[in-house]
N, C-alpha and C positions, 0 to 999 in steps of 0.2 A: 348342394350347400357349401358355403364358403365361410371360414372363420379366419380371424387374425388375432394374434395376441402378442404382447410385449411382456417379457419376463424380466423382472428386476430383482435380482438376488433371491430368486425362488418364488417372487410373489407376482402372479399373473395380473396384468393390468389390461383391461378391455380397451380396445381403441375407439372408445367414444370420445366426442369433443371435450366433455367435462373431465375425464380423467386424463386426457393427453396433455392438458394444460398444467398438470401438477408434476413438477419433476422429482425424480428420486434422489435420496441422499446417499444411496449405497452403490451407485454406478451401475452401468449396464452390463449384464452377464451374457445374454444373447437376445437376438431378435429372430423370431421364426414366423415366417407367413406360409399359410397353406391354402392354396387355391384349388378347388375341386371343380371339375367341369360342370357347367350347368349353372343356372341362376343369372343374375344380372352382371355380366361382365363388365360393363362400363363402370358400374357402381363400385366393383371391387378394385378396378384400376384407380379410380379417383381416390378410395380409401388408402390404397397402397402409396400413392403419390403423397398424400397428406402425412402419412406416418413417416415416410422417409424424409420429406422436406422439413418437417416441423419438430418431429420427436427425436429422431436420430441425433442431430447435433446437440440438443439438450441433454439427451441421456449420456453421451460420451462426455460432455463437459461436466457432468455431475461427478463429484469426487467421493472417495471413501478414505478420509484421512485417518491415520492410526499413528501413535507414537512410535517413533523409529528408535530413538535413544534419548538420554539425557546426558549433557556434557558439563562437567563440573568446570567453572572457571575460578582460577585462584583469587582470593581476597573477598572482603565483604562490602557492604555499602550498596546504594541504590544503582539504578540504571535508567537509561532513557532510550533514545532512538537507536535502532540497529540498522546498519547499512550493508547491503549485499553488493559486492563487486563482482557481478557473474562473469565478466571477461577475464578478470585476473584471478578468480576463484578464491576471494577472500571475504571474511565477514568481519565487520568492524563493530564492536559492542562498546557502547557508551557506558562506562562503569566508574561512578563516583569521581575519582580523581585521576583516572587513567582511560586509555582505550585498549581493549584486548582485541587481538587479532587472530582469527581462527581460519584454518584451511576450509574452504567451503564443501570439499569432498570428503576429506578424512575427519575433519572437526578437530584436528590437533592444533594446539596453540602455537601460532607462528612467531608471535612476539607481543610486547606490550609497549605503548607509547605512554610515558609518565608525565606528571606535572601538568595536568589538564583539569584544575579544580572546577567543579560544577559542570563537567562535560554534559553536553546535551545531543550533539550530532556530529557527523562527519560527512564531508563532501569530497568527491573524487574527481580530480582534473586529470585524466590519463594522458592527454597530449603533452602535459607539461611535467609528468612524473611527479606531481604533487597531490597531497591530500590536505584537507583544512578542517580543523577540530574547533567547535564553539566551546569556549570555557566560560560557562555562565558567572561563576563566582570571581573571575579575574577580569570581566568585562573585555575579553579578548578573544582573538582567534590564534590557534597555534597551527602553523603550516608544518608538514612533514614530508620527508621523502618516501615515496611509495614502495620503492625497492628495499631501502634499508630500514625504514620506519623511524629514522633518525628525526626528532624534532628540530625545527628552525626557529629563529628568533619570533616571538609572539608579536601579533599586531593588535593595537588597541582599537576597539570599534565602540559601539553604544553600550547602554547599560543592560546587563543580563541577556547576552546573546543566547539563543535558543536554537530553533531549527536553522539548518544551513544547507545550501544546495548549489550545484554547479549549473550554470546557465550556458549551453553549447554555442548559441548563435554569436553572443558577444564575447565568449570565452571569459566569463567573470563568476565570481563567487558572491552569492546573496546571503547575507547574515541577517537573521530575523531578531531584532533587539526588543525583547518584551518590555522592559521598563521605559526605554527610550521611545517606544511607539514608532520605530523607524526601521529601514533596511540599510545597513552598510554594505557598499558595493566594492569589491576588490578585484584587481586583475589577477586572473588564475595563474598567469606566468611568473609574476614576481611578488604578488601580495600587496601591491601599492593600492591605496585607497582612491577610488575614482569618483566617488559620489555617495550621497545620502538621500534616501527617499523617506519623506515624512508620511505617515499613515493615518494619524488620527486615532489610533488605537493599538493595542499590543497584538503583534502577529504571532499566529501559530504556525502550521506548516505551510510550504508553498510548493508549486510545481511550475514547470515551463513547457510551453509547446515546442520549443526550439526554433520558432519561426517569428519571435519578437513580442511574445506575450508571456507574462508571468502572472500567476494567479496566487493569492494569499488569503488565509482566513484571518479575520479579526474575531477573536474570541468573545469579548465583552460586548462588541457591537453588533453581533449576529449578522456578519456581512462576510462576503467573498470579494476581494478587490481584484480588479484587472488592470495590470500595470504594462506600460510601454517600456520595454527594456532598453530601447535606444534612447528614448528621451528622459528615462529614469523618472517618470511621472505616473500618477494614478490617473487612469482613463475613465473607470467606471467602478461604481460601488453597488454591489447587488445584495439586497435583502434576502434572507434565507427562510423566512417563516413558511412552515411551522417549525423549521429546524432551528435550534437555538444553541449557542455556545459550541461553534464549530471548531473542531481540532484537526482530525485527519483529513487528507486531501490526496487524491491520485486523478490521473487524467487518461481519458481515451482520445488520443490524438487524431485518429481516423475520423471518428464520429463527432468530434468536438463536444465531449461530455466530461463534466467534472464530478467526481464521487466525493461527497462530503460526509464525514462522520460527525454527529453532533451529540453533545452530552445530554440533550433533551431526549435521548433514546431514539434518535432518528438517523436513518441513512437517506440522504437527499441526493438526487441527480440534477445538475444544472446544465442548461445549454451554454456552452463556452463562448458563444457568439452574442447571445442576447441576455445571458444571465438568468433566464427564466427557469424556475423550479418545475422539473417535468415529471418527477417521481419521488415518492418517499415511502419508507417502510421502517417498521420498528426494529431496533436493535437493542443490545444490553447496555450496561451502566459504565460510564467513564471510558469512552472510546478514546483512542490516542493515536492510532497509526492505521494505515491502509495500504493497499496495493491493487493493481490492475494487471491481469494477463490478457494481452490482445488475442493470443492464440486460441486459448479455451474459452475467452469472454467471460472470465470470472472476476468478480470484484471481492477483495477481501477486507475485513475490518476487525481489528481486535479490541476487545473491551476489558476493563479492570475487574469485571465479575467472573473472569476466567472462561472467556469464549473468544473464538474467531468465527465471525459470521461470514457466510460465502453466499454471494447472489450471482445468478447467471443473466448475462445481458441477452434477452429474447429479441429485443430490437432497442434502438438507441433510446427510446422513452419507456421501455417496458422491462422489468427485472423480476426474477423468481428466486425465492430463497431456496437454495439447494442443500445446505449443511451448515451445522454448527459444531466446530471442534471444541472439545472441552480441554481447557489448558488448566490454569490455576489462578485462584483469587489473587489479584494484584498485578497480574502479568498483563498489562495494558497495552504494551507496545509489541511489535513484531517485525521480522523482515521476511522477504519473499525472494526465493532463488528461481528466476524464470527458466533456468536450464534444467533443474531437477523437479521444479514445482514443489519443492519442500517449503514448509512454513516453519520459521525459526522464532521461538518466543523466549525471551530472557525472563527469568524469575528466580527464586531462592529456595533452598532446601536446608532447613535447620540453621539458617543464619549464613549459609554459604551460597554465593551466586552460582547459578547453572543456566544453561539454555536447553529448552526442550525442542527436539526436532520431530515434526510431523511430515509423513510422507504418504503418498498413495500406493508405494511399493515398498513397504517394510520389510 
């Protein structure tokens, strides 16, 4: 007789096809195979191959996130995007009228960049030693020195700049202007305005593939746009149905897949070449940020109802829900540190801002 079993946090899981397709949310503790002489050896070898090839990667990718610590951030007021510079080991927190900078390992406060009214996001251009902050209430971008955190003279852009990213191929900063329904493009080296891209709708988040394509969500139009960064023109407009009100966006560059979080309570996956929606799954309320880890093949989406939803990429067109991290109601944005695989969530406690740090190794 021969038996094989997988034990996930003490819970045995029979190696049937039905059960093997369901990922654990607690992580793999150990796998034990026992083959006793006799019986159909060929059948047992096929079973062993199936488990190793299909189950082991998924089980090891599954996480067991727990709260590592809460870090108080001085001051009150709201927050928006959180940017992790994993190479320089810094965390940039958009905080009302300033940007708070934490050490990504110790979580100590490194410094504060003031006078950024209505701050939404931070883009990092490491080649030039510069960062760029979108100040939504000033219709401006505030550059700063990455080493000293000293702000430089502001740059006027469109109305209500929101998300902001660095595009490495053209070495430019792309500023999403919500009320102008446009993108202002800046040279990362000196902040000079080099162009404007009209979108036909208010942009939310954007991502670049680093090879000439930029993708941006239009929230009210329920579209993701494909933009040529060299021509500074919209190439294609892709409808997202059944996904509506798209906000968060991340990208699997290897497999050309876009991960879209929609406030219609959908997670959608798009083919970044054709724009076809290849997968959807339910998520929580008021999604606002996302991340992708190509090593673990995990997609993260944070929602305002106090959750971070985690999906595993089983194949480019198939995804399994593996975990839901419980955060706090209103904590709709997040940052992800690919070095430590920690999830960093800004929120508040008794009127004071804080960040919650979640880790698989608390």
